[in-house]
C-alpha positions in Angstrom: 74.4 -17.8 -25.5 71.7 -16.7 -28.0 70.3 -13.3 -28.3 67.0 -12.3 -29.9 66.6 -8.8 -31.3 63.1 -7.6 -32.6 63.4 -4.3 -34.3 60.9 -1.9 -35.6 58.1 -3.3 -33.3 55.0 -1.0 -32.8 54.7 -0.5 -29.0 51.1 -1.5 -29.2 52.2 -5.0 -30.3 54.0 -5.5 -26.9 52.4 -6.9 -23.8 50.7 -4.1 -22.0 53.1 -4.0 -19.0 56.2 -3.9 -21.3 54.8 -1.1 -23.0 54.1 0.7 -19.7 57.5 -0.1 -18.3 59.4 1.4 -21.1 56.9 4.3 -21.2 56.3 3.8 -24.9 53.3 5.4 -26.6 51.3 2.9 -28.6 52.4 4.2 -32.0 56.1 4.5 -31.1 58.5 1.9 -32.7 60.8 0.0 -30.2 63.5 -2.7 -30.3 63.2 -5.6 -28.0 66.4 -7.6 -26.9 65.8 -10.9 -25.2 69.0 -12.6 -23.6 69.0 -15.5 -21.1 70.3 -14.3 -17.8 73.6 -16.0 -16.7 74.4 -16.8 -13.2 76.5 -13.8 -13.1 73.6 -11.4 -13.8 72.4 -10.1 -10.3 68.7 -10.6 -9.8 68.3 -8.5 -6.6 70.7 -5.6 -7.4 74.3 -5.1 -7.1 76.9 -4.9 -9.7 80.2 -6.7 -10.3 83.4 -4.4 -10.2 83.9 -3.1 -13.7 86.3 -0.6 -15.1 83.6 1.2 -16.9 82.6 3.0 -13.5 85.5 5.0 -14.4 83.1 7.1 -16.5 81.4 8.0 -13.3 84.6 8.9 -11.3 84.7 12.6 -12.0 81.0 13.1 -11.2 80.6 15.0 -7.9 77.1 14.2 -7.7 77.6 10.4 -7.6 79.7 9.7 -4.6 80.4 5.8 -4.6 80.1 4.9 -8.3 79.3 1.1 -7.6 76.5 2.1 -5.1 75.1 4.8 -7.5 75.0 2.4 -10.5 73.4 -0.3 -8.2 70.7 2.0 -7.4 70.3 3.2 -10.9 70.0 -0.3 -12.2 67.7 -1.5 -9.2 64.4 -1.2 -11.1 65.6 -3.7 -13.8 66.2 -6.5 -11.1 62.8 -5.9 -9.3 60.8 -9.1 -9.0 57.1 -8.3 -9.7 54.7 -10.1 -7.5 
């Protein structure tokens, strides 16, 4: 799988909806990473079981780590209409 990384890009050079989505000001410099999604990448939310959820285990405000992270990541997978 190929990954493309564009570094030191002025936000004003991005498509307007990208700039708005990342909350960048026009004069800010950003890094854009483009990766093809695999079949394993969820499109409608949800996360696969992963040991890294252990980093959330001791947080009392999180509750179910998988559910918390799914909710946290949900905006990434929202399909714009």
